[in-house]
N, C-alpha and C positions, 0 to 999 in steps of 0.2 A: 472876117477873121483873120486873114492872113496879116492885116495890118497891126492889129492888136498884138498878134506874136512878135512883128518886127519892133514895134515900139516897146514893147516888154523887153526884148533882147537888147535894145539899145540903152535902157534905164539900167537893167542888169549889168551891161557891160561897163557903163561909168561906174557903178558900184565895185565891180571886179577892180578896175585900174586904181581907184581910191583906195580900196581895201589893201591892194598889193602894195602900194606906196606906203601906207600906214604901217603895214608889217615889216617892210624893207627899212623904214627910218624910226619911227617911234617905239613899236612894239619890241623890237631886238633889244632895245635899251632896257626895258621894263620887265620882261619874263624870261623864263629859262628857254634854252634852245629847244627843248621838247615841245613846250607849249607853242613856240613860233612854227614849228613844222606842222603841227596840227592845224593851225590857222592856215597856213600857206597852201595845205592840201585842201582845205576849203575853198580858199580863192582860186586855185588851180582848176579844179572841178567845176566851180561856177563859171570860169571864164571859158573852159571847154564847151559847156553846154549853152553859152551864148550863142556859138556858132549852131549848135544844134537846133536851137529854137529859131534861129535866122532861116536855117534850111527848112525847118517846118512852115514857117510863114512863107517863104518864097514858094515851096512846092505846093502849098495849099491853093495858090492861084490856079494852077493847072491840074491838079488832082484833089477837087474838093470833096473829100469823103472823111467819115468819122474817124478812120484811123490816122490821117495826117493831124486831124484836129486833136484827138487824144493824145498823139506823140507830143504836141506843143504843151498840151495841159501835164502831161506826165514830167516833161523836162523842167517845167516851172516847180512842179511839186517837188521833184528831186533836188533842185537848187535849194529849195526852202529848207527841206528837211535834211538833206545831205550836208550842204555847206553851213546852214544855219546852225544844226547841232554842233558841228565842229567849232564854230565862233563861239557858241555857248560853252563849249568844253574848254575852249583856250581861257575864256573868262574865269571859268571855276578853277582852272590849274593856276592861273595867274593871281587871282585873290586867295587861293589856298582854301577853298571851300569843300572841306570833307563831306562825304554823303551824297554829293551831287554827280558823281561819275555815271550814274544811271543815264544820265543824258546821251551818252555814247551809244545806247541801245537804239537810238532813233536813226544814227547815221546808215545803217544797212538798208533801212526801210527807205530811205532816200536813194541809195544805190540800186535797189529794186526798182524804183520808179524811174532812174535813168535807164535800166535795161529794158524796162517795158516801153519806155518813149522810143528807143533805137528799133526795137522790135516792130512796134506800131509804125514807125516812119518807113521800115523795110516793107511791111505789108501794103501800106497805103500808096507806094509807088505803082503796085500792080492793079489798084482801083481807080478808074478815072472820075467817076461821079459819086455822090452821096448815096445814090440808089444802090451801088455795087456793093 
């Protein structure tokens, strides 16, 4: 499992850099500053949690327990829901699609998954094996 988290973190890290470059160059010319800020928040939190996912993958080698495993799963889910919803919201704002702002309701669910991921990572560091 730890290699899966590390590989996933690498892929998400590549996407973070690519999306950040896209925001800095192409996106700023096409949409409002408000929408760009939404997008950049998604990229920032995605990139922060690449490191969290790497930590979960590295720690899982020595602390093979369900808490570390779940922390990685929560980090991935958080990236998808938190950052993904912000990317969708940016598209909605940029395309001026009224009636789709409800997508923003998904963002706090992703934030909750980030909080759970960090909490489980903390708890998992006190448990040495899967049976604990």
